[in-house]
C-alpha positions in Angstrom: 5.3 187.5 127.4 8.5 188.6 126.2 10.3 185.6 124.3 13.4 186.1 123.3 16.3 184.6 122.0 20.2 185.3 122.5 21.9 183.1 119.7 25.9 183.4 118.7 28.8 181.3 119.0 30.7 181.0 122.3 32.4 183.7 124.3 28.8 186.0 123.7 28.8 186.2 127.4 25.2 184.6 126.9 24.8 182.4 130.4 26.0 185.8 131.6 23.7 187.7 130.6 21.0 185.7 131.6 22.2 185.9 134.8 21.7 189.1 135.3 18.6 189.0 133.5 17.1 186.3 136.3 18.6 188.9 138.6 16.4 191.0 137.8 13.0 189.4 138.7 12.2 188.4 142.1 11.6 185.0 140.4 13.0 183.0 138.2 14.1 179.1 136.8 17.4 178.2 134.8 17.8 175.3 132.8 21.3 173.8 131.6 22.8 171.5 130.0 25.5 169.7 132.4 25.4 169.1 135.6 28.7 170.6 136.1 28.0 173.7 134.5 24.3 173.5 136.4 26.8 173.8 140.3 28.9 176.6 138.5 26.0 178.8 137.7 24.3 178.0 141.1 27.2 178.9 142.8 27.6 182.2 141.1 23.7 182.9 141.6 23.8 182.2 145.2 26.6 184.3 146.3 24.9 187.3 144.1 21.0 186.3 145.0 21.9 185.0 148.2 21.8 181.0 149.8 18.5 181.1 151.2 16.9 182.9 148.3 18.3 180.4 145.7 17.4 176.2 144.9 19.9 173.9 142.9 17.8 170.7 140.8 20.0 167.7 139.1 19.6 164.6 138.5 21.4 163.4 141.4 21.4 166.4 143.2 18.4 168.5 145.3 19.5 172.3 147.9 16.1 173.4 148.1 16.1 176.0 151.0 12.6 176.9 152.5 11.9 179.7 150.0 13.4 179.3 146.8 12.3 182.2 144.6 15.5 181.4 141.8 16.0 178.0 140.6 19.2 176.9 139.1 18.6 173.4 137.4 19.5 170.8 134.8 17.3 171.1 131.8 15.6 167.8 132.7 14.9 168.6 135.7 13.2 171.7 135.8 10.1 171.9 137.5 7.5 172.7 135.3 4.7 173.3 138.9 6.6 176.6 139.8 5.1 179.6 138.1 8.0 182.3 137.5 8.7 185.4 136.5 11.8 184.4 134.0 12.7 181.3 132.6 16.0 181.0 130.6 16.9 177.3 128.8 21.0 177.2 127.6 22.2 175.8 125.0 18.8 175.0 123.1 20.5 173.6 119.9 20.5 170.8 121.4 17.0 169.8 120.9 18.7 167.9 117.6 21.0 165.8 120.1 20.0 162.6 119.2 19.8 161.1 122.6 18.7 164.1 124.8 17.0 166.5 121.8 13.7 165.6 123.1 14.0 167.0 127.2 15.4 170.5 125.7 12.3 170.1 122.6 10.3 169.5 125.8 11.5 172.7 128.4 11.2 175.4 124.9 7.8 174.3 123.5 6.6 174.5 127.2 8.7 175.9 130.0 7.5 179.7 129.8 8.2 183.1 132.6 5.5 185.2 133.6 7.5 188.1 132.4 10.1 186.8 130.0 11.5 183.4 128.6 14.7 183.8 127.4 16.4 181.1 125.0 20.3 181.1 124.5 22.7 178.2 122.1 24.2 178.9 118.7 22.3 181.1 116.1 22.3 177.8 114.0 18.9 177.1 115.3 17.4 180.3 114.7 15.6 180.0 111.8 14.2 176.5 113.6 13.0 178.0 116.0 11.2 181.0 114.1 9.6 178.4 112.9 7.8 176.9 115.9 7.8 180.0 118.0 6.9 182.7 115.7 6.5 185.5 118.7 10.2 185.3 119.7 12.6 187.8 119.4 16.7 187.9 118.3 19.1 189.0 120.5 21.7 188.2 118.2 25.5 188.2 120.0 29.0 188.7 117.9 32.1 186.7 119.9 34.1 189.0 122.0 37.0 187.6 120.4 38.8 186.1 117.6 39.7 182.1 117.1 42.3 181.4 114.6 43.7 177.8 114.2 47.1 177.1 114.2 46.9 173.7 112.6 49.2 171.4 114.2 51.7 170.7 117.3 53.1 167.6 119.2 52.0 167.4 122.2 55.2 168.1 124.0 55.3 171.3 122.2 52.2 172.6 123.9 52.1 176.6 124.8 51.0 176.6 129.0 47.5 177.5 129.0 46.2 174.9 126.7 43.3 172.3 126.8 43.8 168.3 125.1 40.5 167.4 123.8 40.1 163.7 123.5 36.6 162.0 124.2 37.0 159.0 125.7 38.5 157.7 130.0 41.4 155.8 129.1 42.5 158.7 126.2 41.9 161.2 128.6 44.5 159.6 130.8 47.1 158.4 128.2 47.4 162.3 127.0 47.3 163.0 130.8 50.5 160.5 131.6 52.6 162.4 128.9 51.7 165.4 129.6 52.6 164.9 133.2 56.2 163.6 131.7 56.8 166.5 129.7 54.7 170.0 131.3 54.8 168.4 135.0 51.5 168.2 135.0 47.3 168.4 134.3 44.0 168.5 135.1 41.0 166.7 134.4 37.3 167.1 132.9 35.3 165.0 131.9 31.3 164.5 132.1 31.8 161.4 134.5 33.6 163.9 136.9 31.7 165.1 140.1 31.0 168.9 140.6 33.6 168.7 143.6 36.1 166.4 141.5 35.3 169.0 138.6 36.2 172.1 140.3 39.0 171.2 142.5 40.7 170.2 138.9 39.9 173.4 137.4 40.9 175.2 140.5 44.0 173.8 140.7 44.6 174.9 136.8 42.9 178.5 137.3 45.4 179.1 140.0 48.6 178.1 137.6 49.5 174.9 139.9 49.6 172.8 136.2 49.6 174.8 132.5 47.4 172.2 130.7 43.9 170.8 131.1 42.8 167.4 129.5 39.4 167.3 129.1 36.8 165.4 127.0 33.4 167.6 125.3 33.1 168.4 128.5 35.0 171.2 128.2 32.2 172.9 125.4 29.5 173.4 127.5 29.9 176.4 128.8 32.8 176.2 131.8 34.8 179.0 131.5 38.2 178.8 131.9 41.9 180.8 131.4 42.7 178.8 128.4 44.9 180.2 124.9 44.8 177.3 123.2 42.7 174.0 123.0 43.8 171.4 120.6 41.7 168.2 119.3 44.1 165.0 119.8 40.9 163.0 118.7 37.9 164.1 116.4 36.0 161.1 116.4 33.7 159.9 119.4 31.7 157.0 119.7 27.8 158.4 120.2 26.1 155.7 121.4 25.9 153.7 118.3 28.6 154.3 116.1 31.9 156.0 115.9 31.7 159.3 114.0 33.4 162.1 113.0 32.6 165.5 114.9 30.8 168.2 112.5 32.0 171.7 112.1 29.6 173.3 114.9 31.1 170.2 117.7 34.5 171.1 117.1 33.7 174.7 116.7 31.6 174.2 120.3 35.2 172.9 121.9 37.4 175.3 120.6 35.7 178.1 121.2 36.8 177.6 124.9 39.6 179.0 124.0 40.5 182.9 124.3 37.7 183.9 126.5 36.6 187.8 126.7 38.5 189.8 124.6 41.6 187.7 124.8 42.0 185.8 121.4 42.6 182.4 120.9 43.9 179.8 119.2 42.9 176.0 118.0 44.4 173.0 116.9 45.3 169.7 116.3 47.7 167.2 117.6 49.2 163.5 118.2 47.3 161.3 115.2 44.9 163.4 114.2 45.9 165.6 110.9 45.1 168.6 109.8 41.3 169.8 110.1 39.5 170.6 106.3 39.6 174.1 105.3 36.4 173.2 104.8 35.7 173.0 109.2 38.6 175.6 110.1 36.5 178.4 107.8 33.2 177.5 109.9 34.9 177.5 112.7 36.3 181.0 112.7 34.0 182.8 111.1 31.4 180.5 113.5 29.3 179.8 109.9 27.6 175.9 110.4 25.2 174.6 109.0 21.6 175.2 110.3 19.1 172.9 112.4 16.3 171.8 110.2 14.6 169.8 112.6 13.7 168.7 116.3 13.6 165.9 117.9 10.2 165.1 120.1 8.3 163.0 122.1 5.1 162.5 123.5 4.6 163.9 127.0 1.3 162.9 127.4 1.2 159.7 127.9 -1.2 156.8 128.3 -1.5 154.5 131.6 -3.9 151.9 130.7 -1.8 149.6 129.7 1.6 148.2 129.3 1.1 147.8 125.1 -1.0 151.7 125.5 2.0 152.9 127.2 4.6 151.5 124.0 2.0 153.5 121.7 1.7 156.9 123.1 5.4 156.9 123.5 6.5 156.0 120.2 3.5 158.4 118.6 4.3 160.8 115.8 4.5 164.6 116.0 2.6 165.1 113.0 4.6 168.0 112.7 7.9 167.9 109.8 9.8 170.4 112.1 9.8 168.0 115.3 10.6 164.3 114.2 10.3 161.4 116.3 13.6 160.8 118.9 15.1 158.0 118.5 14.8 155.4 121.6 15.9 156.7 124.7 17.7 154.9 127.0 14.5 154.6 129.0 11.9 153.4 126.2 14.4 150.3 125.7 14.6 149.2 128.7 10.9 149.6 129.7 10.7 147.2 126.7 13.0 144.9 127.4 11.7 144.7 130.9 8.3 144.4 130.6 10.0 140.9 128.3 10.1 139.4 132.0 6.8 137.7 132.7 7.1 138.6 136.6 7.3 142.3 135.7 4.4 142.1 133.1 2.3 140.1 135.2 2.4 142.8 137.3 1.0 145.9 135.3 -2.4 145.6 135.1 -2.9 148.5 136.8 -2.1 152.8 136.2 -0.3 153.4 139.6 2.3 150.3 138.8 2.8 151.0 135.4 3.2 154.8 136.0 5.8 153.6 138.5 7.9 151.0 136.6 7.6 154.2 134.0 9.1 156.7 136.5 12.1 153.7 137.6 12.9 153.1 134.0 13.8 157.3 133.4 17.1 155.9 136.2 19.8 156.8 134.4 22.7 154.4 134.2 25.5 156.7 134.5 27.9 153.2 134.5 27.0 152.8 131.3 29.5 149.5 131.1 26.9 147.5 132.4 23.4 147.2 130.8 22.7 143.6 132.8 23.4 144.8 136.8 21.5 148.5 136.1 18.2 146.3 134.8 18.4 144.2 137.7 18.7 147.0 140.1 15.4 148.6 138.4 14.1 144.9 138.9 14.8 144.8 142.4 13.6 148.6 143.7 10.4 147.5 141.9 9.1 145.0 143.4 10.6 146.1 146.7 8.3 148.7 145.9 5.1 147.0 145.0 5.9 144.5 147.9 7.0 147.1 151.2 5.7 150.2 149.6 9.2 152.0 149.9 13.1 151.7 150.0 14.7 151.2 154.1 17.1 151.5 154.9 18.7 147.9 155.5 18.5 147.8 151.0 20.0 151.1 150.3 22.6 150.3 153.0 22.7 146.9 150.3 23.8 148.3 147.6 25.7 151.8 149.0 28.2 150.0 151.8 30.6 148.7 149.1 30.7 152.7 147.5 33.2 153.4 150.3 36.9 154.3 149.3 39.1 152.1 150.0 43.0 152.0 150.3 43.1 149.5 147.6 40.9 151.9 145.0 42.9 153.4 141.7 41.4 155.8 139.6 39.0 153.6 138.0 37.7 151.7 140.7 36.6 155.5 142.3 35.4 156.4 139.0 32.8 153.2 138.7 31.5 154.1 142.7 30.9 157.5 141.6 29.1 157.0 138.9 27.2 154.4 141.6 26.7 156.1 144.1 25.0 158.6 141.4 22.5 156.2 140.8 21.6 155.8 144.4 21.2 160.0 144.4 18.8 159.8 141.9 16.6 157.3 144.1 17.6 158.9 147.4 15.4 162.6 145.7 11.7 160.6 144.9 10.6 160.7 148.6 7.5 158.6 147.2 10.5 156.0 146.7 12.5 156.2 150.1 12.2 156.5 153.6 14.0 159.5 155.3 14.5 160.4 152.4 17.0 163.6 152.9 18.2 162.3 155.0 19.7 159.3 152.7 20.2 162.7 150.4 22.5 163.7 152.8 24.0 159.8 153.4 24.4 159.4 149.4 25.7 163.5 148.8 28.7 162.5 151.5 29.3 159.2 150.0 29.5 161.0 146.9 31.8 163.9 148.0 34.2 161.3 149.5 34.7 159.9 146.5 35.4 163.3 144.7 38.1 164.2 147.4 39.2 160.7 147.0 39.6 161.1 143.0 40.7 164.5 142.9 43.7 163.4 145.0 44.6 160.4 143.2 44.1 162.5 140.0 46.1 164.3 141.4 48.8 162.4 142.4 49.2 160.2 138.7 48.9 163.0 137.0 50.6 166.0 138.1 54.4 166.6 139.4 54.7 169.8 141.2 58.5 170.0 142.0 59.2 169.3 138.1 57.0 171.9 136.8 58.1 174.4 139.4 61.6 173.7 138.2 60.8 174.0 134.8 59.7 177.8 135.7 62.0 178.3 137.8 65.4 177.1 135.7 63.5 177.9 132.2 66.5 180.6 131.4 68.9 179.8 133.3 71.9 177.7 131.9 73.9 176.3 134.9 73.1 174.6 138.0 74.5 173.1 141.0 74.1 169.5 141.0 76.2 166.9 143.6 75.5 163.7 145.5 75.6 163.1 148.8 78.0 160.5 150.7 74.6 158.0 151.4 73.7 158.4 147.3 71.7 161.2 147.1 71.7 163.6 143.9 70.5 167.0 143.4 70.2 169.4 141.4 70.1 173.4 142.9 68.9 171.7 146.0 65.9 169.7 144.9 65.9 165.9 145.3 66.0 164.0 142.4 66.8 160.3 142.5 69.5 158.1 144.2 72.7 156.3 143.4 72.1 152.3 143.9 75.6 150.3 143.0 76.1 151.9 139.5 72.6 152.4 138.7 71.0 156.6 139.0 67.1 155.8 140.6 65.3 159.0 138.8 62.3 160.3 141.6 61.0 161.5 138.6 60.9 161.3 134.9 62.6 164.7 133.8 62.1 165.7 130.0 64.2 169.4 130.5 67.2 168.4 128.2 69.9 170.5 130.4 68.5 169.4 133.9 69.1 165.6 132.2 72.4 166.8 131.1 73.7 167.8 134.2 72.3 164.8 135.9 73.8 162.6 133.2 77.4 163.9 133.5 77.6 163.6 137.1 75.8 160.6 138.0 78.6 158.9 134.7 81.8 160.3 136.9 80.3 158.9 139.8 79.6 155.5 138.2 83.4 155.3 136.6 84.9 156.6 140.7 82.6 153.5 141.9 83.8 151.1 139.5 87.6 151.9 140.1 87.3 151.7 143.6 85.2 148.1 143.1 88.0 147.1 140.9 90.4 148.1 143.8 88.5 146.5 146.6 88.4 143.7 148.6 86.8 141.2 147.1 85.4 139.8 150.7 82.9 143.9 150.1 81.0 141.2 147.4 78.3 139.1 148.3 76.3 137.3 146.6 72.0 137.3 146.8 69.4 134.5 146.5 67.8 136.1 144.2 71.6 135.7 142.4 72.4 140.2 142.6 75.8 140.8 142.9 76.4 143.2 145.5 79.5 145.5 146.3 78.8 146.9 149.5 75.1 145.7 150.1 74.5 147.4 146.8 73.1 145.5 143.7 76.7 146.2 140.7 75.6 142.8 139.1 73.3 139.8 138.5 74.0 135.8 137.5 72.1 135.0 133.8 72.0 132.0 132.0 75.4 130.6 131.1 77.0 127.5 129.6 75.3 125.0 132.4 73.3 125.2 136.0 76.8 125.8 137.7 78.2 127.6 135.0 76.2 130.8 135.1 77.6 133.7 133.1 77.0 137.6 134.9 75.5 140.7 133.3 76.8 144.8 134.7 74.3 146.0 136.4 74.9 149.7 134.9 73.4 153.0 133.3 73.2 152.4 130.2 74.9 154.4 127.7 78.7 153.2 129.4 81.4 151.8 126.8 82.4 148.2 127.0 86.4 149.0 127.4 85.1 151.0 130.8 83.6 147.8 131.9 85.5 145.1 131.0 87.8 144.3 133.6 84.8 145.3 136.1 83.5 142.0 134.0 86.2 139.8 134.3 86.8 140.7 138.2 83.3 139.4 139.1 83.7 136.7 136.6 86.1 135.1 138.5 84.7 135.7 141.8 81.3 134.3 141.1 83.5 131.4 140.0 85.2 131.1 143.3 82.3 131.5 144.8 80.2 128.9 143.5 83.4 126.2 143.6 83.7 127.4 147.2 80.0 126.9 148.6 78.9 124.0 145.9 82.1 122.1 146.3 80.7 118.9 147.8 78.6 118.8 144.4 80.4 119.8 142.1 83.6 117.6 143.2 81.2 114.1 141.9 81.8 115.5 138.0 85.4 114.6 139.3 85.3 112.2 141.4 87.9 108.6 141.4 85.0 106.6 141.9 84.5 104.0 139.7 81.9 101.6 138.1 78.0 101.9 139.2 79.5 104.0 142.1 80.5 106.9 139.7 77.3 106.6 137.6 75.7 107.5 140.8 77.6 110.2 142.1 76.9 111.9 138.3 73.0 111.1 138.0 72.9 113.7 141.5 76.0 115.7 140.3 73.3 116.3 137.5 70.2 116.3 139.1 71.9 119.2 141.8 72.1 117.3 145.2 69.3 115.3 145.5 67.2 112.3 143.6 63.9 110.7 143.7 65.5 106.8 145.4 63.1 105.2 142.4 64.8 106.3 139.5 67.1 104.7 140.8 66.3 101.5 142.8 68.3 99.5 140.6 71.4 100.7 140.7 70.8 101.3 144.7 69.8 97.2 144.9 72.5 96.9 143.1 75.5 98.1 145.1 77.3 95.8 147.1 79.0 96.7 151.0 82.6 98.2 149.7 80.1 100.4 147.0 77.9 102.0 149.7 81.1 102.7 151.8 82.6 104.7 149.1 79.8 106.7 148.5 79.1 107.8 152.0 83.2 109.1 151.5 81.7 112.0 149.5 78.8 112.5 151.4 76.0 110.4 149.6 73.2 109.2 151.5 71.5 107.1 150.9 67.8 106.9 152.3 64.8 105.5 151.5 63.1 108.1 149.9 66.1 110.8 148.7 69.8 109.6 147.8 71.2 113.2 148.6 74.4 114.8 149.5 74.5 115.6 152.8 75.8 119.3 152.2 72.8 120.3 149.9 70.1 121.1 153.0 72.8 123.1 154.5 72.1 127.1 153.7 75.1 127.8 151.3 72.9 125.4 148.9 69.5 125.9 149.0 70.5 129.8 149.2 71.8 129.2 145.7 70.5 126.2 143.8 66.8 127.3 142.8 67.6 130.2 141.7 70.8 128.9 139.2 67.9 126.8 138.1 65.4 129.7 137.7 67.7 131.5 135.4 68.7 128.8 133.8 65.8 126.7 132.6 63.4 129.8 133.4 65.3 132.5 131.8 62.4 134.1 130.5 61.4 134.8 134.1 62.5 138.8 135.1 64.0 140.1 138.4 60.5 140.9 140.1 59.7 137.2 138.9 62.6 135.1 140.3 62.9 137.5 143.5 58.6 136.1 143.9 59.6 132.5 143.1 62.2 133.2 146.0 60.2 134.6 148.3 57.5 132.6 148.9 60.1 130.0 149.2 60.1 128.0 152.8 62.7 129.6 155.1 65.5 128.0 156.9 64.1 125.3 160.1 61.1 124.4 158.2 60.6 121.3 158.6 57.5 121.2 156.4 55.1 123.4 154.5 51.7 123.8 152.5 53.7 124.0 148.9 52.7 127.4 146.9 50.9 126.7 143.8 52.8 129.6 142.0 56.0 128.9 142.8 58.2 125.8 140.9 57.6 122.3 142.3 61.2 121.8 141.3 62.3 124.7 143.5 61.4 122.8 146.5 63.3 120.0 145.5 66.5 122.2 145.0 65.7 123.5 148.6 65.8 120.4 149.9 62.4 119.3 149.9 60.0 116.1 148.5 56.5 117.0 147.0 53.5 115.4 148.5 50.7 116.5 147.6 50.0 119.4 149.0 52.9 119.4 151.0 56.3 119.3 150.7 59.1 118.0 153.6 62.3 118.1 154.2 64.4 115.1 152.7 66.5 114.3 155.9 62.6 114.6 157.7 60.9 111.9 155.8 64.1 109.9 156.2 63.8 110.1 160.3 60.1 109.8 160.2 60.5 106.4 158.2 62.9 105.4 161.3 60.5 106.2 163.6 57.3 104.2 162.0 59.5 101.0 161.5 60.7 101.5 165.2 57.4 101.3 166.2 56.4 98.4 164.2 59.5 96.7 166.1 58.2 97.5 169.0 54.4 96.0 168.0 53.7 92.6 168.3 51.5 92.8 165.4 53.3 92.9 162.6 54.3 96.5 160.0 51.2 98.2 161.5 51.3 101.5 163.5 49.6 104.4 164.8 50.4 108.0 164.3 52.4 109.7 168.0 53.4 112.6 168.9 57.2 112.4 168.1 56.2 112.3 164.5 54.0 115.4 164.6 56.7 117.0 166.1 59.1 115.9 163.6 57.0 117.2 161.0 54.9 120.2 163.1 52.0 119.2 160.8 48.6 118.2 162.1 47.7 114.8 163.0 45.2 115.6 159.8 48.7 117.1 157.7 49.9 114.2 158.3 47.6 111.4 157.9 47.4 113.0 154.1 51.4 112.6 153.5 51.4 108.9 154.9 48.9 108.8 152.6 51.4 109.9 149.7 53.9 108.0 150.7 52.2 104.8 150.4 50.9 103.5 153.6 48.0 101.9 154.0 45.0 102.6 156.2 43.8 99.3 157.3 41.5 100.6 160.2 40.4 104.0 160.1 39.0 106.5 163.2 37.1 109.8 163.2 40.5 110.1 165.7 43.6 110.5 163.1 45.3 108.7 166.1 43.9 106.0 166.6 43.6 105.1 163.0 45.8 101.7 162.6 48.3 101.9 159.3 49.9 99.0 157.3 53.0 99.1 156.0 52.9 97.3 153.3 55.7 95.8 152.1 55.2 95.5 148.7 55.4 99.4 148.7 58.1 100.2 151.4 61.7 98.3 152.1 62.0 96.1 154.5 63.0 97.3 157.6 62.2 96.1 161.4 61.1 93.8 159.8 61.7 89.9 160.1 63.1 88.2 157.0 60.7 85.7 156.1 60.7 82.2 155.9 60.9 80.4 153.3 58.2 77.9 152.6 59.9 74.5 152.5 62.3 73.8 155.4 65.8 72.9 154.6 66.6 69.4 155.0 70.4 70.1 155.0 72.0 69.3 157.8 74.4 71.9 159.0 77.6 69.5 159.3 77.0 68.9 155.3 76.9 64.9 155.7 73.5 64.4 157.4 70.2 65.6 157.1 68.5 67.1 160.0 65.8 64.1 159.6 67.4 61.3 159.8 69.5 63.0 162.8 66.2 62.7 164.0 65.0 59.7 163.4 68.4 58.3 164.9 67.9 59.9 167.9 64.5 59.3 168.0 65.0 55.6 168.1 68.1 55.6 170.5 65.6 57.3 172.6 63.0 54.1 172.4 65.6 51.9 173.1 
């Protein structure tokens, strides 16, 4: 039995050599460090040796034909009970990895082919492996190409066929966004991607649809890509415990992806990373790294007699200084945490339960962002298996039905769902846990495939701009472009659509950084804007219009907006124009628009504005001024004293100015007309909420009730004042038009007048129809208005209401008689009592 080790740096053909060696035998197993790489090697071997003879096993995926002879697996999933001629394990330097090292060590020490065993990896483990396996033979391999440090380059100056490396999803996406803007697009490679998504992204790069890759360190594990240059945008990573600098070997493993086969490659740094130190540069260029001195190890001969003995056996030392006890892995931490649960602890009273529980603790937490959720999943599965034997369709549907792709999903939510479905793919592969295991393997695989396709599409839509890339390439050596603007404002360069002219702005479809194209677009759009300004200045004023968001349009295209001015009714204007135009060009335009706005407000809000300059006197003028100050309407309660002191002539004078004195509000009649209600809310917003952007103003205005609505439920996101300025009074959770409230008041008191029982009424159809509410909603409104329930009833139409005259005005009610009747005679000479006595005396006589 031969035991060999093919050791050397990246790009030495180690994996290719292992595939060729395995193909030369009748059977074999190869273990690989990543699911992504496992899938890549499986596809190669399946194509070479036939799909009916090739199986694949990872934690989440099993493809096993009827009689396979060749097995491609992740290292942790390598079957140990299948005799084969050949065994290979790749990236064996990972036996020193704190998180996974013990799994590599176990397979390296125990897995053997009947004819040959082959280990591949870095020569940093040569001495260590020799001590652990004295009979091993080394097949040292040299790199096919040269790797050279090229120093720092800005991200925007990176050459084509470059990979940028970072170590978090957020960093990867941020860098990808920059490259999309400046280079037309990127492919994304991360360990968290499914093989399907990763393959689709790699294919896009390999076929030249994009020229750049942004990746995590997943790129460093055997993925063969046509890369010329690798740069590090980060040189620190979180290792599960802390942020630390990458070692020279880790940097070299990633940098070695550049310059495949006999093509030389370069590596460097970018973004905020400073130049690598000379020691690391020399180590990477010469492939000379610090040697590994020990392997991480964990005992696999476990004792299931009790929980305590299981923990002791997992925590056991090897007794060999070369095999260092591994730091507590995730499964061991989960075991200890969940066993603190008294219910779980009580159930671990036999070997079968304990063994099952330990197997469940080894379900990987693919999400890595919600430990409590993962612990709950394991606990739920455990008790379900104890009670029902296996997970049924209902139990699995409960967890997986929420993981399908939806229209509202984005890159992050799809990635979350992909991570979670991997958990259920892992569970589905355990036939002892799941009813219909094979069926659920297919179901979870289909969900993963759908999510993978969705994620690939989402990544492509967000980080790839094919048209920009095509244009970068097509016109790289061209000095002139054919550019133009169509009648409807479409802007094109060499027949490619680049955006649209809207008013005095160019709305770009894409962010173009090609300076020559930028200059071309800037030139033609600037000339167009100057022409448009000239047309506006010379054009008729009736081509101007003002919308409810206070945008000033010229022929239905936005050219300016109102902003905070001297007062609410005297706003300033801001021209909406492309940046860079001199004030001298827009000065005359601003003056014309300002004058038009002033005339527009004076005309449309005439009834309101004239109150400030009215010829009313004394109290009348004060009331008129208050109404003007409140933009046309004010709560009656706030002016009760002034109103009650008005004589008949004063009331008539106020009425001449269109002022209506109602029970609940005092307002100008025109305040309910569209020309008021369409502009006043916006004017109030720009004056009092100046930090609110245009989108916020539009959202506020659009949420207000439309014309013709007599009442509505208030939107809590809308400023309450806005209801007032479009003619409504807010009562609790409702808004009712102020004129409708006055009509309701009249109906109520006409009902009271006709009723024999004074000050009482019930809800009728006329009231409901007027307000457009249900009887229950009307009940709440009446409560808000101060009416009292004299007699409650389940049927709101039978409730007897009482109008408390202390809280409501005395309309349609009889005036109270004096407690003491007057004795004064109508003739003013005799008392009525004297005349009555005289009549009585005369009648008796």
